[in-house]
C-alpha positions as CSV (number, residue, x, y, z in Angstrom):
1,M,-43.6,-86.1,-34.7
2,A,-39.8,-85.5,-34.2
3,S,-37.7,-88.6,-34.0
4,P,-35.8,-89.4,-30.8
5,A,-32.5,-88.6,-32.7
6,G,-34.0,-85.3,-33.9
7,G,-35.1,-84.5,-30.3
8,L,-31.6,-85.3,-29.0
9,F,-30.0,-83.2,-31.7
10,V,-32.1,-80.1,-30.7
11,R,-31.7,-80.7,-27.0
12,I,-27.9,-81.0,-27.0
13,I,-27.4,-78.2,-29.5
14,W,-29.7,-75.9,-27.5
15,R,-27.8,-76.6,-24.3
16,I,-24.5,-75.9,-26.0
17,L,-25.8,-72.6,-27.3
18,G,-26.9,-71.8,-23.8
19,F,-23.3,-71.1,-22.9
20,L,-23.4,-68.1,-25.3
21,R,-25.9,-66.2,-23.2
22,P,-23.3,-64.1,-21.4
23,Y,-21.8,-63.0,-24.7
24,R,-25.0,-62.0,-26.6
25,A,-23.7,-58.6,-27.5
26,A,-20.5,-60.0,-29.1
27,L,-22.6,-62.6,-30.9
28,V,-24.9,-60.0,-32.4
29,V,-21.9,-57.9,-33.6
30,A,-20.3,-61.1,-35.1
31,Y,-23.5,-61.9,-37.1
32,I,-23.9,-58.3,-38.2
33,S,-20.3,-58.4,-39.4
34,L,-21.1,-61.7,-41.1
35,F,-24.1,-60.3,-43.0
36,I,-22.2,-57.1,-44.1
37,A,-19.4,-59.3,-45.4
38,V,-21.8,-61.6,-47.2
39,S,-23.6,-58.6,-48.7
40,A,-20.3,-57.2,-50.0
41,Q,-19.4,-60.7,-51.4
42,L,-22.7,-61.0,-53.2
43,T,-22.4,-57.5,-54.7
44,V,-19.1,-58.3,-56.5
45,P,-20.7,-60.6,-59.2
46,I,-23.3,-57.9,-60.1
47,L,-20.5,-55.4,-60.5
48,I,-18.5,-57.8,-62.7
49,G,-21.5,-58.4,-64.9
50,H,-22.1,-54.7,-65.2
51,V,-18.4,-54.1,-66.2
52,I,-18.6,-56.9,-68.8
53,D,-21.9,-55.8,-70.4
54,D,-21.7,-52.0,-70.1
55,G,-18.0,-51.5,-70.0
56,I,-16.1,-54.2,-72.0
57,A,-18.8,-55.0,-74.5
58,A,-19.7,-51.3,-75.0
59,D,-16.0,-50.3,-75.0
60,D,-16.7,-47.7,-72.3
61,R,-13.5,-47.1,-70.3
62,D,-15.2,-45.0,-67.7
63,V,-17.5,-47.8,-66.8
64,I,-14.6,-50.2,-66.6
65,L,-12.6,-47.9,-64.3
66,T,-15.5,-47.0,-62.1
67,G,-16.5,-50.7,-61.8
68,A,-12.9,-51.6,-60.9
69,F,-12.7,-49.1,-58.1
70,L,-16.2,-50.2,-56.8
71,I,-15.1,-53.8,-56.8
72,I,-11.9,-52.9,-54.9
73,G,-13.9,-50.9,-52.4
74,V,-16.6,-53.6,-51.8
75,T,-13.8,-56.2,-51.5
76,A,-12.1,-54.1,-48.8
77,V,-15.4,-53.8,-46.9
78,Q,-15.8,-57.6,-47.1
79,A,-12.2,-58.1,-45.9
80,I,-12.7,-55.7,-42.9
81,F,-15.9,-57.3,-41.7
82,T,-14.6,-60.8,-42.4
83,Y,-11.8,-60.0,-40.0
84,V,-14.2,-58.7,-37.4
85,R,-16.5,-61.7,-37.6
86,T,-13.6,-64.2,-37.6
87,F,-12.1,-62.7,-34.5
88,L,-15.4,-62.6,-32.7
89,F,-16.3,-66.1,-33.5
90,Q,-12.9,-67.4,-32.5
91,M,-13.1,-65.4,-29.2
92,L,-16.6,-66.7,-28.5
93,A,-15.4,-70.3,-29.1
94,E,-12.5,-69.9,-26.7
95,R,-14.7,-68.3,-24.0
96,V,-17.4,-71.0,-24.3
97,A,-14.7,-73.7,-24.1
98,T,-13.3,-72.1,-21.0
99,D,-16.8,-71.8,-19.4
100,V,-17.7,-75.4,-20.3
101,R,-14.4,-76.7,-18.7
102,R,-14.9,-74.5,-15.6
103,R,-18.5,-75.8,-15.3
104,L,-17.5,-79.4,-15.7
105,Y,-14.6,-79.1,-13.2
106,E,-16.7,-77.2,-10.7
107,H,-19.5,-79.8,-10.9
108,M,-17.1,-82.8,-10.6
109,L,-15.8,-81.3,-7.3
110,T,-19.4,-81.5,-6.0
111,L,-19.9,-85.1,-6.9
112,S,-19.9,-87.8,-4.3
113,F,-17.0,-90.1,-3.7
114,S,-19.1,-93.0,-5.0
115,F,-19.1,-91.3,-8.5
116,F,-15.3,-91.4,-8.6
117,D,-15.2,-94.9,-7.2
118,T,-16.8,-96.1,-10.5
119,S,-15.3,-93.6,-13.0
120,Q,-12.1,-93.8,-14.9
121,S,-9.9,-90.7,-14.5
122,G,-8.9,-91.0,-18.2
123,Q,-12.5,-90.8,-19.3
124,L,-13.0,-87.7,-17.1
125,M,-9.9,-86.1,-18.6
126,S,-11.0,-86.9,-22.1
127,R,-14.3,-85.1,-21.5
128,A,-12.5,-82.1,-20.2
129,T,-10.2,-82.0,-23.2
130,E,-11.2,-83.7,-26.4
131,D,-15.0,-83.3,-25.9
132,V,-14.7,-79.7,-25.0
133,N,-12.4,-79.1,-28.0
134,A,-15.2,-80.6,-30.2
135,I,-17.6,-78.0,-28.8
136,R,-15.0,-75.3,-29.3
137,R,-14.6,-76.2,-33.0
138,F,-18.4,-76.2,-33.4
139,M,-18.6,-72.7,-32.0
140,M,-15.7,-71.5,-34.1
141,F,-16.7,-73.1,-37.4
142,S,-20.2,-74.6,-37.6
143,L,-22.0,-71.7,-35.7
144,R,-20.6,-69.2,-38.2
145,M,-20.8,-71.4,-41.4
146,A,-24.4,-72.6,-40.7
147,I,-25.7,-69.0,-40.9
148,Y,-23.2,-68.0,-43.6
149,S,-24.2,-71.0,-45.8
150,A,-27.9,-70.4,-45.2
151,S,-27.6,-66.7,-46.1
152,I,-25.7,-67.5,-49.3
153,L,-28.1,-70.2,-50.4
154,I,-31.3,-68.2,-49.8
155,I,-30.0,-64.9,-51.3
156,V,-28.3,-66.5,-54.3
157,T,-31.4,-68.7,-55.0
158,V,-33.6,-65.5,-55.1
159,V,-31.0,-63.7,-57.3
160,L,-30.7,-66.7,-59.7
161,I,-34.5,-67.0,-60.1
162,R,-34.8,-63.3,-60.8
163,E,-31.9,-63.5,-63.3
164,H,-33.1,-66.5,-65.3
165,L,-35.8,-68.9,-64.0
166,T,-34.9,-71.9,-66.3
167,L,-31.2,-71.7,-65.5
168,A,-32.0,-71.3,-61.8
169,L,-34.2,-74.5,-61.8
170,I,-31.4,-76.4,-63.6
171,S,-28.8,-75.4,-61.1
172,L,-31.1,-76.0,-58.1
173,A,-32.3,-79.4,-59.3
174,V,-29.5,-81.2,-57.3
175,M,-30.3,-79.4,-54.0
176,P,-32.7,-82.1,-52.7
177,I,-30.0,-84.8,-53.3
178,L,-27.3,-82.7,-51.5
179,V,-29.6,-81.9,-48.5
180,W,-30.7,-85.6,-48.2
181,T,-27.1,-86.8,-48.4
182,S,-26.0,-84.3,-45.7
183,L,-28.7,-85.4,-43.3
184,Y,-28.0,-89.1,-43.9
185,F,-24.3,-88.5,-43.3
186,S,-25.0,-86.6,-40.1
187,N,-27.2,-89.3,-38.6
188,S,-24.8,-92.0,-39.6
189,V,-21.6,-90.4,-38.4
190,R,-22.8,-89.1,-35.0
191,P,-22.8,-92.5,-33.2
192,M,-19.4,-93.2,-34.8
193,F,-17.9,-90.1,-33.3
194,A,-19.5,-91.0,-30.0
195,R,-17.6,-94.3,-30.1
196,V,-14.4,-92.5,-31.1
197,Q,-14.7,-90.2,-28.0
198,Q,-15.4,-93.1,-25.7
199,Q,-12.4,-95.0,-27.0
200,F,-10.2,-91.9,-26.7
201,G,-11.2,-91.8,-23.0
202,E,-10.3,-95.5,-22.6
203,M,-6.9,-94.9,-24.2
204,S,-6.4,-91.9,-21.9
205,S,-7.2,-94.0,-18.9
206,V,-4.6,-96.6,-19.9
207,M,-2.0,-93.9,-20.4
208,Q,-2.8,-92.1,-17.1
209,E,-2.8,-95.3,-15.1
210,N,0.6,-96.4,-16.5
211,L,2.2,-93.0,-16.0
212,A,1.0,-92.9,-12.4
213,G,2.3,-96.5,-11.9
214,T,5.4,-96.2,-13.9
215,R,7.6,-97.3,-11.0
216,V,5.6,-100.5,-10.5
217,V,5.8,-101.2,-14.2
218,R,9.5,-100.9,-14.2
219,V,10.1,-102.7,-11.0
220,F,8.3,-105.8,-12.4
221,A,9.8,-105.3,-15.9
222,R,6.4,-105.2,-17.5
223,E,7.2,-102.4,-20.0
224,D,6.6,-104.6,-23.0
225,D,3.3,-105.9,-21.7
226,E,2.1,-102.4,-20.9
227,V,3.2,-101.1,-24.3
228,T,1.2,-104.0,-25.9
229,K,-1.8,-103.0,-23.8
230,F,-1.5,-99.4,-24.8
231,D,-1.0,-100.3,-28.5
232,S,-4.2,-102.4,-28.4
233,S,-6.1,-99.4,-27.1
234,L,-4.5,-97.2,-29.8
235,R,-5.5,-99.7,-32.5
236,S,-9.1,-99.7,-31.3
237,L,-9.1,-95.9,-31.4
238,M,-7.7,-95.9,-34.9
239,A,-10.2,-98.5,-36.0
240,R,-13.1,-96.3,-34.8
241,H,-11.6,-93.3,-36.4
242,M,-11.3,-95.2,-39.7
243,E,-14.9,-96.2,-39.5
244,A,-15.9,-92.5,-39.5
245,I,-13.2,-91.6,-42.1
246,R,-14.6,-94.1,-44.6
247,Y,-18.0,-92.3,-44.4
248,Y,-16.8,-88.8,-45.0
249,S,-14.1,-89.8,-47.4
250,F,-16.9,-90.8,-49.8
251,F,-19.3,-88.1,-48.8
252,F,-17.2,-85.0,-49.7
253,P,-16.1,-86.2,-53.2
254,F,-19.7,-87.2,-53.9
255,M,-20.9,-83.6,-52.9
256,H,-18.2,-82.2,-55.2
257,F,-19.3,-84.4,-58.1
258,I,-23.0,-83.5,-57.7
259,S,-22.1,-79.8,-57.7
260,G,-19.9,-80.2,-60.8
261,V,-22.8,-81.9,-62.7
262,S,-25.0,-78.9,-61.8
263,L,-22.3,-76.4,-63.1
264,L,-21.9,-78.4,-66.3
265,A,-25.6,-78.3,-67.0
266,V,-25.7,-74.5,-66.5
267,L,-22.7,-73.9,-68.8
268,W,-24.3,-76.1,-71.5
269,Y,-27.7,-74.5,-71.4
270,G,-26.5,-71.0,-70.6
271,G,-23.9,-71.1,-73.4
272,R,-26.6,-71.9,-75.9
273,Q,-28.7,-69.0,-74.6
274,V,-25.8,-66.6,-75.1
275,L,-25.2,-67.8,-78.7
276,N,-28.9,-67.3,-79.6
277,G,-28.8,-63.9,-77.9
278,S,-31.4,-64.7,-75.2
279,I,-29.0,-63.6,-72.4
280,S,-25.8,-61.5,-72.3
281,V,-22.3,-62.7,-71.6
282,G,-22.3,-60.6,-68.4
283,T,-25.4,-62.3,-67.2
284,L,-24.0,-65.8,-67.8
285,V,-20.7,-64.8,-66.0
286,T,-22.7,-63.4,-63.1
287,F,-24.9,-66.4,-63.0
288,N,-21.8,-68.8,-62.9
289,I,-20.1,-66.7,-60.2
290,Y,-23.2,-66.9,-58.1
291,L,-23.5,-70.6,-58.7
292,T,-19.8,-71.1,-57.7
293,L,-20.6,-69.1,-54.5
294,M,-23.6,-71.4,-53.9
295,A,-21.5,-74.5,-54.5
296,M,-19.1,-73.6,-51.6
297,P,-21.6,-73.6,-48.8
298,I,-23.2,-76.8,-50.2
299,R,-19.8,-78.5,-50.1
300,Q,-19.2,-77.1,-46.6
301,L,-22.4,-78.6,-45.5
302,G,-20.6,-81.9,-45.0
303,W,-18.0,-80.2,-42.8
304,I,-20.7,-78.5,-40.8
305,M,-22.5,-81.8,-40.3
306,N,-19.2,-83.4,-39.3
307,S,-18.6,-80.7,-36.7
308,V,-22.2,-80.8,-35.5
309,A,-22.1,-84.6,-35.1
310,R,-18.9,-84.4,-33.1
311,A,-20.3,-81.6,-30.9
312,I,-23.5,-83.6,-30.2
313,A,-21.5,-86.7,-29.4
314,S,-19.2,-84.7,-27.1
315,G,-22.1,-82.7,-25.6
316,E,-23.8,-85.9,-24.6
317,R,-20.7,-87.1,-22.7
318,I,-20.2,-83.7,-21.0
319,F,-23.8,-83.2,-20.0
320,E,-23.9,-86.8,-18.7
321,I,-21.5,-85.6,-16.0
322,I,-23.0,-82.2,-15.5
323,D,-26.5,-83.8,-15.1
324,S,-25.1,-86.2,-12.5
325,R,-26.5,-85.2,-9.1
326,P,-24.3,-85.6,-6.1
327,L,-25.6,-88.2,-3.7
328,I,-24.1,-86.3,-0.8
329,R,-25.3,-82.7,-0.6
330,D,-26.7,-80.1,1.8
331,S,-30.3,-80.5,3.0
332,A,-32.7,-77.7,2.4
333,N,-32.3,-76.4,6.0
334,A,-28.6,-77.3,6.6
335,I,-27.0,-75.3,9.4
336,E,-23.7,-74.4,10.9
337,L,-22.8,-74.5,14.5
338,A,-21.6,-71.3,16.1
339,E,-19.1,-72.9,18.5
340,P,-18.3,-76.5,17.4
341,R,-16.8,-78.7,20.1
342,G,-16.2,-81.9,18.0
343,E,-18.3,-84.4,19.9
344,I,-19.0,-87.4,17.6
345,R,-21.5,-90.1,18.2
346,L,-22.3,-93.1,15.9
347,E,-25.6,-94.7,16.7
348,D,-26.1,-98.2,15.4
349,V,-24.5,-97.3,12.1
350,T,-24.6,-99.8,9.1
351,F,-23.1,-98.9,5.8
352,T,-22.9,-100.6,2.4
353,Y,-20.9,-99.2,-0.5
354,P,-22.9,-98.8,-3.8
355,H,-23.2,-102.1,-5.6
356,A,-21.2,-103.9,-2.9
357,P,-22.5,-107.4,-2.0
358,R,-22.2,-107.0,1.8
359,P,-22.1,-104.2,4.3
360,A,-18.7,-102.5,5.2
361,L,-20.0,-101.7,8.7
362,R,-22.7,-103.4,10.8
363,N,-24.5,-101.9,13.8
364,V,-21.5,-99.8,15.0
365,T,-21.9,-97.5,18.0
366,V,-19.2,-95.1,19.1
367,D,-19.2,-92.2,21.5
368,A,-16.2,-89.8,21.2
369,Q,-15.9,-86.7,23.3
370,P,-13.6,-83.7,22.7
371,G,-10.1,-84.5,24.0
372,E,-10.6,-88.2,23.6
373,V,-8.7,-90.5,21.2
374,I,-10.5,-93.4,19.6
375,G,-8.2,-96.0,18.2
376,L,-9.4,-98.2,15.3
377,I,-7.6,-101.5,14.5
378,G,-8.4,-104.5,12.5
379,T,-7.5,-106.5,9.4
380,T,-7.7,-105.0,5.9
381,G,-11.3,-104.6,4.9
382,S,-12.6,-104.7,8.4
383,G,-14.2,-101.2,8.0
384,K,-11.7,-98.8,9.7
385,S,-11.4,-96.3,6.9
386,S,-15.1,-96.7,6.1
387,L,-16.0,-95.6,9.6
388,T,-13.9,-92.4,9.4
389,A,-15.2,-91.7,5.9
390,L,-18.7,-91.6,7.2
391,V,-17.7,-89.2,10.0
392,A,-16.6,-86.7,7.3
393,R,-19.8,-87.6,5.3
394,F,-17.9,-88.8,2.2
395,Y,-20.8,-91.3,2.1
396,D,-24.1,-91.4,3.9
397,V,-25.0,-94.2,6.3
398,S,-27.3,-96.9,5.1
399,S,-29.0,-97.0,8.5
400,G,-28.4,-95.4,11.9
401,R,-27.1,-91.9,12.3
402,I,-23.9,-89.9,13.1
403,L,-24.1,-86.9,15.4
404,F,-21.8,-83.9,15.5
405,D,-22.3,-82.0,18.8
406,G,-25.7,-83.7,19.0
407,V,-26.8,-82.7,15.5
408,D,-27.2,-85.3,12.7
409,I,-24.4,-84.5,10.2
410,R,-26.9,-84.7,7.4
411,D,-28.4,-81.5,8.8
412,L,-25.1,-79.7,8.8
413,K,-23.6,-77.8,5.9
414,L,-21.0,-79.9,4.2
415,S,-18.6,-77.0,4.0
416,F,-18.9,-76.6,7.8
417,L,-18.5,-80.3,8.5
418,R,-15.4,-80.7,6.2
419,R,-13.8,-77.6,7.8
420,N,-14.1,-79.2,11.2
421,V,-12.9,-82.7,10.3
422,G,-9.2,-82.8,9.5
423,F,-7.8,-85.8,7.6
424,V,-4.4,-87.3,7.2
425,M,-5.0,-89.9,4.5
426,Q,-3.4,-93.3,4.4
427,E,-2.3,-92.5,0.8
428,T,-0.6,-89.2,1.1
429,F,-1.3,-86.7,-1.7
430,L,0.6,-83.5,-2.1
431,F,0.1,-80.9,-4.8
432,S,2.9,-79.8,-7.2
433,S,3.2,-76.4,-5.4
434,T,5.3,-75.1,-2.6
435,I,5.6,-76.8,0.8
436,R,4.1,-73.6,2.3
437,E,1.0,-73.8,0.0
438,N,0.6,-77.5,0.7
439,I,0.5,-77.0,4.5
440,A,-1.9,-74.0,4.2
441,F,-4.1,-75.9,1.7
442,G,-7.0,-76.3,4.2
443,N,-6.5,-72.8,5.6
444,P,-5.4,-70.5,2.8
445,D,-5.4,-67.5,5.2
446,A,-2.9,-69.1,7.6
447,T,0.0,-66.9,8.6
448,M,3.6,-68.0,8.2
449,E,3.7,-68.4,12.0
450,Q,0.7,-70.8,11.9
451,I,2.3,-72.8,9.1
452,E,5.6,-73.1,10.9
453,R,3.8,-74.1,14.1
454,A,1.9,-76.9,12.3
455,A,5.2,-78.1,10.7
456,R,7.0,-78.2,14.0
457,I,4.2,-80.2,15.6
458,A,4.4,-82.7,12.7
459,R,8.2,-82.8,13.1
460,A,8.6,-81.4,9.6
461,H,10.2,-78.0,10.2
462,D,13.8,-79.3,10.4
463,F,13.8,-81.1,7.0
464,I,11.9,-78.3,5.4
465,M,14.5,-75.7,6.4
466,A,17.2,-78.0,5.1
467,M,15.7,-77.8,1.6
468,P,17.0,-75.2,-0.9
469,D,14.2,-72.7,-0.6
470,G,12.7,-73.8,2.8
471,Y,9.0,-73.4,2.9
472,D,9.0,-72.0,-0.7
473,T,10.6,-75.2,-2.1
474,K,8.4,-76.3,-5.0
475,L,7.5,-80.0,-4.8
476,G,7.3,-82.3,-7.8
477,E,4.1,-84.0,-8.9
478,R,2.4,-85.7,-5.9
479,G,5.3,-84.5,-3.7
480,I,7.7,-87.0,-5.4
481,S,10.8,-85.1,-4.3
482,L,10.1,-86.0,-0.7
483,S,10.5,-89.3,1.0
484,G,7.4,-91.2,2.1
485,G,7.9,-90.2,5.8
486,Q,8.4,-86.6,4.8
487,R,5.3,-86.5,2.7
488,Q,3.3,-87.9,5.5
489,R,4.6,-85.3,8.0
490,V,3.7,-82.5,5.6
491,A,0.2,-84.0,5.3
492,I,0.0,-84.1,9.1
493,A,1.1,-80.4,9.2
494,R,-1.6,-79.6,6.6
495,A,-4.3,-81.2,8.8
496,I,-3.1,-79.4,12.0
497,C,-2.9,-76.0,10.2
498,S,-6.6,-76.1,9.3
499,D,-7.3,-76.4,13.1
500,P,-10.2,-78.9,12.9
501,R,-12.3,-79.9,15.9
502,V,-12.1,-83.6,14.8
503,L,-8.8,-85.0,13.7
504,I,-8.7,-88.3,11.7
505,L,-5.3,-90.1,11.3
506,D,-5.8,-92.8,8.7
507,D,-2.7,-95.0,9.4
508,A,-0.8,-91.7,9.4
509,T,2.5,-93.1,10.6
510,S,2.6,-96.1,8.3
511,S,5.5,-94.7,6.2
512,V,7.8,-93.6,9.0
513,D,10.3,-95.5,11.0
514,T,9.8,-96.4,14.6
515,E,11.8,-93.5,15.9
516,T,10.0,-90.9,13.8
517,E,6.7,-92.5,14.7
518,Y,7.5,-92.0,18.3
519,E,8.4,-88.3,17.7
520,I,5.3,-87.7,15.7
521,Q,3.1,-89.4,18.4
522,Q,4.6,-87.2,21.1
523,A,4.2,-84.1,19.0
524,L,0.6,-85.0,18.1
525,K,-0.4,-85.1,21.7
526,A,-0.4,-81.3,21.8
527,A,-2.4,-81.2,18.5
528,M,-5.0,-83.6,19.9
529,E,-5.7,-81.7,23.0
530,G,-9.3,-80.4,23.0
531,R,-10.0,-82.3,19.8
532,T,-11.8,-85.5,19.1
533,T,-9.3,-87.8,17.4
534,F,-9.7,-91.0,15.5
535,V,-6.5,-93.0,14.9
536,I,-6.4,-95.9,12.4
537,A,-3.3,-98.0,12.9
538,Q,-1.8,-101.3,12.1
539,R,0.7,-101.1,14.9
540,V,-0.7,-101.8,18.4
541,S,2.0,-99.5,19.8
542,T,0.4,-96.5,18.1
543,L,-2.8,-97.0,20.1
544,K,-1.5,-97.5,23.6
545,D,-2.6,-94.1,24.9
546,A,-6.0,-94.1,23.1
547,T,-9.0,-93.4,25.3
548,E,-10.9,-96.3,23.7
549,I,-9.8,-98.9,21.1
550,L,-12.2,-100.5,18.7
551,V,-11.2,-103.8,17.2
552,L,-13.1,-104.2,14.0
553,E,-13.8,-107.5,12.2
554,D,-15.9,-107.9,9.1
555,G,-17.5,-104.5,9.7
556,S,-18.5,-105.1,13.3
557,V,-16.9,-104.1,16.6
558,A,-15.4,-107.4,17.9
559,E,-13.7,-105.8,21.0
560,R,-13.6,-102.4,22.6
561,G,-11.7,-101.0,25.6
562,T,-8.4,-99.5,26.6
563,H,-5.1,-101.0,25.7
564,D,-4.7,-102.6,29.1
565,D,-8.2,-103.9,29.2
566,L,-7.9,-105.5,25.8
567,I,-4.5,-107.1,26.6
568,A,-6.0,-108.5,29.8
569,A,-9.0,-109.9,27.9
570,G,-6.7,-112.1,25.8
571,G,-8.8,-111.7,22.6
572,I,-8.0,-110.6,19.1
573,Y,-6.2,-107.4,20.2
574,S,-4.0,-109.3,22.7
575,R,-3.0,-111.9,20.1
576,L,-2.2,-109.1,17.6
577,Y,-0.1,-107.4,20.2
578,E,1.9,-110.6,21.0
579,L,2.5,-111.3,17.3
580,Q,3.8,-107.8,16.7
581,L,5.9,-107.9,19.8
582,K,7.4,-111.2,18.7
583,N,8.1,-109.8,15.3
584,Q,9.9,-106.8,16.8
585,E,12.0,-109.2,19.0
586,E,12.9,-111.3,16.0
587,L,13.9,-108.2,14.0
588,A,16.0,-107.0,16.9
589,Q,17.8,-110.4,17.2
590,A,18.4,-110.4,13.4
591,A,19.9,-106.9,13.7
592,D,22.3,-108.0,16.4
């Protein structure tokens, strides 16, 4: 019965090799070239033995000259086909690495938000870089050397036995020791490499986090502390590397030593056979050349096992993600609506984040018609963003249901739903491409006229045209070359350009001044017309014109109504309004 480790070995390797299926023809040509090169390589010792016995020993110059030309010709054939096989295996390795990265990236884009809530970005980057590189090295080196080494060992063993049985048995006596040592090494070092890859991911996470938060680090003068933190992660990575290094630092010299003992035994016994005339000098030379050829793949067995162990460890980490099934996905009979209106209804919705101790939303009911604006306000953690995330089906409700034009959103195709729900996130993210490409991100086929219209509505056109290349100005990473307010207006333009039936503004004016906020609010009135709009805001002034305002507290709707109704009620909303009004008066007095 196969051991669990053996079963894992076969399963992971088989899945890795599955990426070669589209390139079967190239793989066949590569192996044919390999076998031709090996055949040529194994022919040379026979020719050398022939030249020594029938040319040099017999003083026959014709044999020597013919043998020399044959050796040159065979060596040339070996060189040509070695080039072909090397190129093809390198090419296959690069294509498989590209396919694995593409498959990994495509699959990660299908995974639910809950997956990324609990995953470190550094670990994900490590799997797409270092782990894929380990598989690439396996394809480039081990896949070729495994067959090459097996061919050399089998053919040379047969040749040696035919040449001289006793000498062959002496030379092959160490083979069981070498094979057992290689297998032991592979089983021991594989979990070590798994720990190395895991620690590399943790180190990448520390680096990525600190690069993303470099301004915060410098503002609080925490450079030394963060360097210490990163150094600790580096030391852990080095310690795990050294654990593996200690193993194969002993393994390879040991393999060389065993091979050397075998060669010494053959020279001692074979030399005595030459002296008593039992074998010729040419036969002994041929025998030793073959033995040297056999020693090379035996020594490389350790490198092969090293590469295979890394590939298995990395394959486990990669397939762990690929095998992750998205929690949010299309149902078997998911549909699209021919003419979506954007009517949204939440019916007694309760939602709890995975592994969260309590619900983020409790028994929430909302009815939003096209053209209406639903305002959401409440303290941090009250459930405002959770509610809108459920509308776009970033998560599924724990109980209750959400309807889009009367259809449960779980029965709609995700692509349809996401196309019809436009988001302006609280944390604005822009890509390091042109402003034009950022605005058209949700609608790649948008014309320049549509892009400019969206920018004008978002009050972004003027500052865009003031930039060096206008709409073709390339932004820095995350749009760092723009101010916070400018980034937010580009994000609003992006949402408008996609022309969604439902528009969600998640605190979309939090990074702009009061004057700009007023301008954007006026401009957004045109964009909201005919659409269902959800507006999350911290400022009561932002929600004055909302059709209905929901005041959320601890995941429940504490109050609902229009601005005037809630002010008159004298509850939470009214107190919040008075507090903000008082703050504005104090700021105005301070300015005077």
